[in-house]
C-alpha angles and dihedrals in degrees: 000000000000091000092050091049093048091045091052093048102044108013146356145191122245130172091348093308130110119229132191109220114242121258137181090018094310116129125241110284131205109235103171150331135263108258100176115346133000091238093053090050092049092047092049093055092042089056091050088059089069087063090059091048090050093051093052092047091049093051091049090051093048091050091050093051098038123105094205098044095167091067089069095065093088091048089051093051090049091050092051090053091050093048092054089056097035116125106230141105117242145085104303095171097081090046092053090046090054089052089049090053092049091048092052088050094049093044090054091051091048092053090051091047093047089053091051090045089053091055091047094048092047088054091047090053089058091045089052091052091052092046092049090052095058109117096216103082095206093048090045093050092050091049094046092049090050091052090046091052090052090048092054091050092051114092127238126286130220113300089242090067103024098092093044097053093041090052094048092049094045093048090056091050094045092050092048096050091044091055089044092053091049092049094051092043087057091046091051089054090051092048092047089051090054091047089053090052091050092050091051090055091048089056090050092050090048090053092052091067089063095049120109093203098077096173093054091044090050090057089050091055089064092053091046092050092050090049090047093054092048099054099084140232128319128179111294096242093053093043092051092059094043094045092049091057092044093052091045095057092038089055091049090056095045091048089053092045094047091048092051093047095041093241119157105211118220115232109233115218119202107252089225089059089050090053090051091050088053091052091050091052090051090049091051090050090050090053089059092054113115089218098067093176089059089045090057091058089052090049091054089055092048092048090052091051090048092055090053091061106090114203123166110249095245092051096046122108100238094189092051092049092049092049092050092048092049092048092052091045090053091051092050094048093047090048090051091049090049092054091049092050093045090054096045100036112037091175094050094119090057093059122097119262091256093049090049090051092049090051091050091050092049095048094044090051089053092048093049092049093047094048093046088055089049090049092053090054092044091050092053091047092051093047089054093044100050105125104182089248100130096209096046094043090049090055093051093047089046091057089049091052090052090056090049091049092051092051092048090053093047089050091050092050090047091054090050090053091048093051090048091050091050091052089051090050 
């Protein structure tokens, strides 16, 4: 009886076909055919109606839980369209009414959000004007890009104002980047002009090496050097190449001049390099100290002084820096070993030299093994933790390299102990 009543109210079978009864002004619509019996066909399409109910309930739940509720309006409209064409038997009117209620709710939220977005975008237009007016082009570019990023993250405004605010904002950006391109185009012209001047002077220096009048050429080198220093700055990469050629030909002339005049040129050493050489000598003296723990304190002071000496990368003595770093590392590792042994072997000083050496070998082997195991774990952790953030990844890889360097130094000290023990044997 219930099935007959529901069939009569929402759907029916006619001539072997299943129809959904029309609602809300829509005509009756065929939704299927009878495959076996009429009752089975009716039951099948009644069960399908629960799918429609589930979709509406799910959407309502998603809207309730969502942060950005307005984004569900399109999904709601699409669901309504699907429900109207959905093949099932049941009362679709309440479902559509629930969707209407949800749409009214979302539309109200969207209007409120659009009003807020309009306020935000109007404020961002003013921010963009101020950023574009900054005199420092790099600072201005950073500020404009930041405002642009905020603009992109801000949602749409009402269609009535959308075109106006978009146009205002884009005009500010277009004007800024147009002026920026013109500025840098002019700067490039200036730089190229300076490069041309530098290259002219290089040709003049090159010609001096071919001159027979060395005294006159020597006077010209002074004028050329003064002119060189007065030209102005160019980008470092370009200047490095130009300056290298200039100094090369200048050196050729001075070598020829000094040879002809019997002059022995004095090699000038950068005073900063001399200071580093002094620090290396002090570190090497500290390494010879019998009290290696005291030497490690000295090495910390020397390392701090070394870091205070600022030398451009291309002018630094790489070999000197590596030697200093290795000397300090060796002091630190020997000091660490000494502390370990002092803690584990209170009577260490009473042992014979050979027994002391065997103890040092044994303890250093244990330290190397332990730290290699730690390194394997740390390497796996870093590989899993790499984020693609260049700065953060660089820090993690840097810490990993420090561990590797410590192990390498311990291994080097261990081999020295082993060779010494072999000689004693």
